[in-house]
BATORSE-413606 format. One line per 8 residues: number of its first residue (from 0); their letters; for each residue x, y, z of N, C-alpha, C. Coordinates in steps of 0.02 Angstrom, whole numbers, always signed. Layout:
N
NUM> A> X/Y/Z/X/Y/Z/X/Y/Z ~ ...
! end
This chain:
206
0> MSMVGFPL> +35/-53/-10/+1/+13/+11/+48/+57/+8 ~ +39/+122/-42/+82/+158/-50/+57/+218/+3 ~ +114/+241/+19/+99/+291/+89/+73/+355/+57 ~ +92/+370/+1/+63/+419/-34/+12/+424/-94 ~ -35/+457/-78/-77/+470/-135/-81/+502/-198 ~ -113/+476/-255/-81/+517/-317/-147/+568/-319 ~ -108/+638/-343/-182/+696/-334/-208/+685/-413 ~ -274/+676/-411/-307/+670/-471/-320/+734/-502
8> LLIPLAIY> -315/+769/-482/-312/+855/-521/-254/+852/-578 ~ -214/+825/-550/-136/+818/-596/-158/+790/-676 ~ -217/+765/-680/-221/+727/-760/-259/+769/-795 ~ -318/+801/-775/-331/+876/-837/-285/+916/-849 ~ -237/+953/-788/-203/+979/-787/-131/+957/-821 ~ -137/+904/-823/-57/+874/-876/-92/+877/-953 ~ -160/+854/-962/-182/+858/-1018/-176/+926/-1057 ~ -209/+960/-1019/-189/+1043/-1051/-122/+1041/-1066
16> NIIVFLMP> -73/+1049/-1031/-6/+1066/-1056/+36/+1000/-1107 ~ +3/+956/-1109/+26/+909/-1168/-16/+936/-1246 ~ -79/+988/-1228/-106/+995/-1280/-69/+1052/-1298 ~ -56/+1090/-1269/-10/+1159/-1280/+42/+1163/-1311 ~ +85/+1107/-1250/+176/+1106/-1278/+176/+1047/-1345 ~ +133/+1018/-1355/+144/+956/-1409/+97/+965/-1455 ~ +53/+973/-1454/-11/+981/-1484/-43/+1056/-1521 ~ +4/+1118/-1527/-35/+1191/-1535/-70/+1183/-1580
24> SVSLADPV> -88/+1155/-1629/-113/+1162/-1709/-204/+1141/-1677 ~ -202/+1118/-1609/-270/+1062/-1574/-306/+1137/-1533 ~ -354/+1154/-1580/-396/+1221/-1537/-446/+1177/-1468 ~ -431/+1219/-1417/-475/+1201/-1358/-553/+1218/-1379 ~ -552/+1275/-1414/-627/+1283/-1427/-661/+1272/-1472 ~ -630/+1230/-1493/-662/+1213/-1576/-724/+1143/-1563 ~ -767/+1133/-1566/-817/+1074/-1548/-798/+1008/-1562 ~ -791/+969/-1529/-752/+893/-1533/-837/+845/-1556
32> LKLTLMSG> -902/+870/-1532/-929/+824/-1540/-992/+860/-1546 ~ -1053/+848/-1566/-1129/+887/-1557/-1188/+837/-1530 ~ -1193/+854/-1474/-1247/+808/-1444/-1327/+837/-1452 ~ -1383/+801/-1463/-1442/+826/-1481/-1463/+809/-1417 ~ -1500/+862/-1393/-1548/+858/-1310/-1617/+838/-1340 ~ -1651/+819/-1290/-1721/+806/-1298/-1768/+861/-1323 ~ -1731/+933/-1311/-1771/+969/-1326/-1764/+977/-1394 ~ -1711/+959/-1434/-1707/+945/-1524/-1635/+1012/-1512
40> TEWPVTLS> -1605/+1036/-1465/-1574/+1090/-1479/-1486/+1049/-1475 ~ -1447/+1083/-1520/-1385/+1017/-1521/-1334/+1075/-1487 ~ -1303/+1021/-1451/-1245/+1059/-1398/-1188/+1045/-1406 ~ -1136/+1076/-1437/-1058/+1075/-1457/-1041/+1066/-1396 ~ -989/+1010/-1394/-946/+998/-1337/-897/+991/-1340 ~ -848/+1038/-1331/-758/+1065/-1357/-732/+1043/-1299 ~ -674/+1027/-1307/-624/+1001/-1261/-606/+1025/-1206 ~ -618/+1083/-1213/-631/+1149/-1140/-664/+1105/-1080
48> DMLLALGI> -726/+1091/-1131/-791/+1069/-1076/-773/+1004/-1047 ~ -760/+964/-1080/-724/+879/-1066/-673/+892/-1014 ~ -617/+927/-1016/-560/+959/-966/-602/+957/-904 ~ -642/+1013/-913/-685/+1034/-856/-715/+996/-810 ~ -737/+952/-857/-795/+880/-834/-746/+856/-797 ~ -699/+831/-820/-659/+778/-797/-629/+795/-725 ~ -626/+872/-733/-588/+874/-675/-654/+887/-631 ~ -698/+904/-626/-753/+913/-586/-754/+847/-547
56> VLLLFEII> -759/+797/-595/-769/+717/-572/-701/+694/-516 ~ -660/+740/-554/-586/+703/-494/-563/+730/-449 ~ -616/+790/-432/-629/+825/-364/-673/+782/-335 ~ -720/+766/-361/-767/+730/-313/-730/+673/-297 ~ -713/+642/-328/-660/+572/-301/-614/+596/-230 ~ -584/+644/-257/-531/+668/-201/-576/+678/-146 ~ -625/+695/-124/-642/+731/-78/-673/+665/-50 ~ -698/+640/-85/-716/+552/-65/-641/+524/-38
64> KGARPGAK> -597/+529/-59/-527/+486/-46/-510/+535/+34 ~ -523/+589/+22/-498/+629/+93/-543/+621/+150 ~ -588/+597/+135/-653/+574/+191/-639/+540/+228 ~ -596/+484/+207/-600/+420/+243/-557/+437/+303 ~ -552/+403/+357/-486/+398/+412/-435/+384/+395 ~ -399/+428/+390/-324/+391/+380/-302/+378/+298 ~ -357/+413/+264/-340/+424/+203/-273/+459/+166 ~ -278/+521/+191/-224/+588/+163/-174/+584/+224
72> FLTDHLLS> -119/+588/+204/-59/+609/+241/-41/+676/+229 ~ +2/+708/+265/+30/+784/+269/+65/+760/+178 ~ +96/+718/+159/+123/+725/+98/+79/+738/+45 ~ +15/+701/+40/-30/+719/-2/-49/+792/-6 ~ -73/+827/+54/-81/+901/+20/-9/+943/+19 ~ +28/+914/+21/+96/+967/-6/+96/+958/-74 ~ +84/+888/-92/+82/+882/-163/+15/+933/-219 ~ -32/+918/-152/-99/+954/-186/-79/+1044/-195
80> LIIFGAAA> -46/+1044/-129/-30/+1131/-130/-1/+1148/-211 ~ +77/+1102/-204/+121/+1103/-276/+67/+1116/-331 ~ +32/+1061/-332/-1/+1064/-415/-54/+1132/-413 ~ -73/+1165/-356/-104/+1227/-362/-45/+1281/-385 ~ -1/+1293/-343/+54/+1342/-358/+59/+1344/-422 ~ +61/+1276/-452/+108/+1276/-527/+58/+1296/-551 ~ -14/+1272/-562/-78/+1291/-609/-63/+1380/-609 ~ -62/+1403/-545/-75/+1484/-541/-6/+1530/-566
88> AEFVLWPR> +52/+1481/-563/+108/+1512/-627/+88/+1519/-657 ~ +63/+1447/-701/+69/+1458/-774/+15/+1481/-796 ~ -39/+1500/-762/-99/+1554/-778/-73/+1602/-782 ~ -23/+1638/-750/-18/+1719/-726/+42/+1713/-779 ~ +83/+1681/-799/+158/+1693/-840/+157/+1672/-887 ~ +118/+1622/-918/+121/+1591/-984/+64/+1601/-1030 ~ +55/+1645/-1100/+5/+1675/-1148/-39/+1637/-1147 ~ -18/+1569/-1173/-62/+1514/-1185/-99/+1473/-1135
96> FGTSTYFL> -70/+1505/-1067/-129/+1466/-1013/-201/+1514/-981 ~ -169/+1581/-1012/-233/+1628/-976/-283/+1623/-1005 ~ -327/+1573/-1012/-378/+1559/-1027/-441/+1553/-966 ~ -506/+1559/-993/-533/+1522/-941/-547/+1442/-909 ~ -517/+1418/-968/-535/+1320/-958/-468/+1329/-902 ~ -424/+1356/-910/-353/+1343/-882/-365/+1361/-787 ~ -407/+1431/-803/-415/+1460/-719/-459/+1429/-668 ~ -514/+1387/-727/-546/+1345/-681/-531/+1279/-662
104> LALLAMAD> -482/+1260/-705/-444/+1179/-673/-399/+1212/-621 ~ -366/+1273/-605/-332/+1286/-568/-350/+1304/-488 ~ -419/+1324/-504/-464/+1344/-451/-498/+1275/-422 ~ -510/+1218/-464/-535/+1139/-427/-459/+1129/-391 ~ -399/+1137/-428/-336/+1130/-389/-358/+1144/-313 ~ -352/+1212/-307/-356/+1255/-265/-403/+1217/-203 ~ -460/+1199/-240/-528/+1184/-187/-502/+1108/-166 ~ -468/+1063/-197/-440/+1012/-175/-410/+1020/-124
112> FLSGITLR> -374/+1076/-126/-288/+1075/-87/-347/+1097/-5 ~ -385/+1144/-9/-435/+1161/+33/-471/+1122/+78 ~ -509/+1074/+37/-542/+1024/+71/-514/+970/+93 ~ -434/+954/+67/-408/+912/+107/-381/+926/+180 ~ -359/+996/+170/-355/+1027/+237/-406/+1052/+298 ~ -460/+1052/+259/-520/+1057/+303/-539/+989/+328 ~ -544/+936/+287/-550/+874/+311/-513/+850/+370 ~ -459/+868/+358/-402/+832/+413/-406/+862/+485
120> ARRGMAPA> -416/+927/+481/-424/+948/+534/-497/+952/+564 ~ -545/+937/+519/-604/+896/+554/-587/+845/+587 ~ -547/+799/+569/-538/+737/+596/-482/+739/+643 ~ -446/+783/+658/-389/+794/+709/-437/+810/+786 ~ -513/+849/+754/-534/+861/+834/-563/+797/+834 ~ -596/+764/+808/-647/+692/+835/-597/+650/+849 ~ -624/+609/+896/-571/+536/+920/-558/+483/+865 ~ -487/+471/+862/-462/+441/+822/-497/+358/+811
128> VSGRAARV> -522/+338/+761/-549/+274/+740/-506/+231/+682 ~ -455/+175/+710/-421/+156/+663/-435/+63/+659 ~ -429/+42/+614/-423/-44/+611/-489/-48/+606 ~ -510/-111/+605/-587/-127/+588/-634/-102/+601 ~ -620/-52/+677/-685/-6/+702/-692/+34/+657 ~ -643/+65/+625/-665/+127/+573/-710/+91/+522 ~ -710/+20/+507/-762/+0/+458/-830/+0/+475 ~ -831/-29/+545/-877/-59/+558/-938/+9/+579
136> PMEAPEPQ> -985/+25/+564/-1044/+79/+602/-1049/+83/+668 ~ -1042/+128/+701/-1044/+135/+766/-1133/+119/+779 ~ -1138/+78/+840/-1205/+56/+866/-1222/+84/+927 ~ -1289/+101/+942/-1313/+146/+1008/-1294/+95/+1059 ~ -1255/+120/+1100/-1244/+56/+1156/-1324/+58/+1186 ~ -1297/-9/+1204/-1364/-39/+1225/-1372/-15/+1324 ~ -1440/-13/+1331/-1455/+10/+1403/-1429/-50/+1459 ~ -1402/-35/+1498/-1368/-71/+1536/-1422/-69/+1604
144> FEPVPKPS> -1435/-137/+1627/-1464/-152/+1678/-1445/-199/+1739 ~ -1451/-166/+1789/-1428/-212/+1848/-1464/-255/+1873 ~ -1412/-312/+1877/-1453/-391/+1888/-1493/-410/+1956 ~ -1555/-409/+1936/-1601/-421/+1994/-1565/-501/+2043 ~ -1571/-471/+2109/-1533/-520/+2170/-1573/-579/+2166 ~ -1549/-624/+2161/-1582/-689/+2164/-1615/-701/+2237 ~ -1681/-702/+2230/-1720/-737/+2305/-1680/-779/+2337 ~ -1662/-770/+2415/-1630/-816/+2455/-1678/-873/+2476
152> APVAAPAP> -1655/-914/+2513/-1707/-975/+2527/-1762/-946/+2590 ~ -1818/-953/+2592/-1859/-922/+2628/-1841/-949/+2702 ~ -1848/-902/+2751/-1837/-881/+2822/-1892/-918/+2862 ~ -1910/-975/+2895/-1967/-1010/+2926/-1991/-952/+2973 ~ -2039/-932/+2973/-2061/-880/+3030/-2053/-928/+3101 ~ -2059/-883/+3147/-2045/-908/+3218/-2138/-927/+3228 ~ -2154/-991/+3244/-2214/-1007/+3270/-2230/-977/+3312 ~ -2282/-958/+3312/-2353/-902/+3364/-2345/-938/+3433
160> APAPVEPI> -2322/-894/+3483/-2348/-940/+3546/-2417/-941/+3569 ~ -2420/-1020/+3599/-2498/-1034/+3597/-2527/-1007/+3653 ~ -2593/-978/+3635/-2637/-960/+3668/-2643/-993/+3760 ~ -2651/-940/+3797/-2667/-1002/+3833/-2736/-1013/+3858 ~ -2744/-1106/+3890/-2806/-1112/+3888/-2832/-1124/+3944 ~ -2901/-1075/+3925/-2928/-1057/+3983/-2980/-1132/+4006 ~ -2986/-1135/+4079/-3013/-1196/+4099/-3096/-1198/+4070 ~ -3107/-1280/+4051/-3191/-1277/+4030/-3235/-1278/+4101
168> QPKVTPAD> -3280/-1232/+4099/-3323/-1230/+4155/-3379/-1277/+4141 ~ -3399/-1320/+4165/-3439/-1363/+4167/-3502/-1319/+4162 ~ -3557/-1331/+4122/-3625/-1314/+4111/-3670/-1359/+4173 ~ -3678/-1309/+4224/-3727/-1333/+4258/-3791/-1321/+4253 ~ -3856/-1360/+4264/-3912/-1343/+4256/-3945/-1323/+4327 ~ -4013/-1304/+4337/-4038/-1288/+4393/-4075/-1362/+4424 ~ -4075/-1411/+4382/-4076/-1482/+4435/-4020/-1490/+4455 ~ -3972/-1487/+4409/-3889/-1511/+4443/-3878/-1482/+4510
176> AASAAPSP> -3898/-1413/+4510/-3901/-1371/+4562/-3914/-1361/+4629 ~ -4006/-1406/+4603/-4016/-1420/+4664/-4000/-1482/+4701 ~ -3965/-1522/+4669/-3976/-1590/+4679/-3873/-1605/+4726 ~ -3866/-1552/+4716/-3799/-1535/+4710/-3797/-1500/+4793 ~ -3859/-1466/+4805/-3867/-1412/+4883/-3850/-1468/+4918 ~ -3816/-1449/+4992/-3800/-1488/+5046/-3875/-1490/+5079 ~ -3880/-1563/+5099/-3944/-1549/+5141/-3930/-1560/+5206 ~ -3976/-1519/+5253/-3971/-1489/+5337/-3959/-1538/+5356
184> VVASPELQ> -3923/-1525/+5401/-3910/-1575/+5482/-3929/-1564/+5518 ~ -3964/-1624/+5541/-4025/-1649/+5587/-3983/-1673/+5651 ~ -3996/-1633/+5717/-3956/-1657/+5760/-3998/-1719/+5802 ~ -3967/-1760/+5836/-3989/-1812/+5848/-4037/-1805/+5930 ~ -4097/-1806/+5947/-4116/-1809/+5978/-4102/-1810/+6072 ~ -4062/-1850/+6077/-4024/-1865/+6117/-3971/-1800/+6142 ~ -3952/-1766/+6080/-3904/-1707/+6101/-3948/-1651/+6101 ~ -4018/-1634/+6113/-4045/-1593/+6110/-4068/-1571/+6173
192> PGNGAPSA> -4049/-1512/+6205/-4073/-1502/+6280/-4131/-1494/+6302 ~ -4152/-1528/+6361/-4207/-1524/+6385/-4244/-1601/+6393 ~ -4189/-1653/+6349/-4224/-1705/+6365/-4209/-1762/+6433 ~ -4196/-1732/+6466/-4163/-1749/+6519/-4119/-1797/+6521 ~ -4087/-1806/+6483/-4037/-1880/+6461/-3963/-1827/+6529 ~ -3939/-1882/+6561/-3896/-1853/+6619/-3829/-1827/+6571 ~ -3803/-1768/+6604/-3755/-1751/+6563/-3696/-1790/+6589 ~ -3644/-1802/+6557/-3583/-1830/+6564/-3554/-1797/+6632
200> PDTPPR> -3538/-1829/+6691/-3508/-1783/+6755/-3428/-1769/+6730 ~ -3424/-1699/+6753/-3368/-1671/+6737/-3296/-1689/+6783 ~ -3326/-1716/+6813/-3256/-1727/+6864/-3274/-1822/+6880 ~ -3220/-1843/+6874/-3196/-1916/+6870/-3256/-1935/+6940 ~ -3270/-1997/+6941/-3277/-2024/+7018/-3198/-2025/+7069 ~ -3195/-2032/+7128/-3175/-2047/+7149/-3131/-2118/+7175
! end
């Protein structure tokens, strides 16, 4: 894998230089082909239009390539700056490069350089992601739930104290009460006073 990416905007600029230096008889303003649109209008496509369209498409590829993490290094931005500086110098110094077509190509080279610097600065502020994690999309973190503690073995509740047992009172009916009443004590007639029974001598005989 190459450590330095090839600047794609060099392709349309190199084609323009080849036409100017090696094919001076070729005109960039002459139509190369004519396309008939659905409206019926003929659109003459010139070599300048083709170079500009190629430059725009390659700029799009450069931006996509630079948006990937770790895709461009500092050397790539330096090459883009050199290409833009050389295109600007040719536009200002050489008469055959002073055209609107070459100016727009140089402007595309400047856009490539500035977009690469901007993407690198934004990538520097974001946390670095490398390796396989850079290709795997970030997923929303799943909510974490605390584990529910398992119920412990049930503890037997202490047995309630037995209630005091009250003595059972027998149910007494009126008939039972009458039968259970004590009978009157009848004194012996011998022991009644006035019966003439001699009382026992108080003093013993001599």
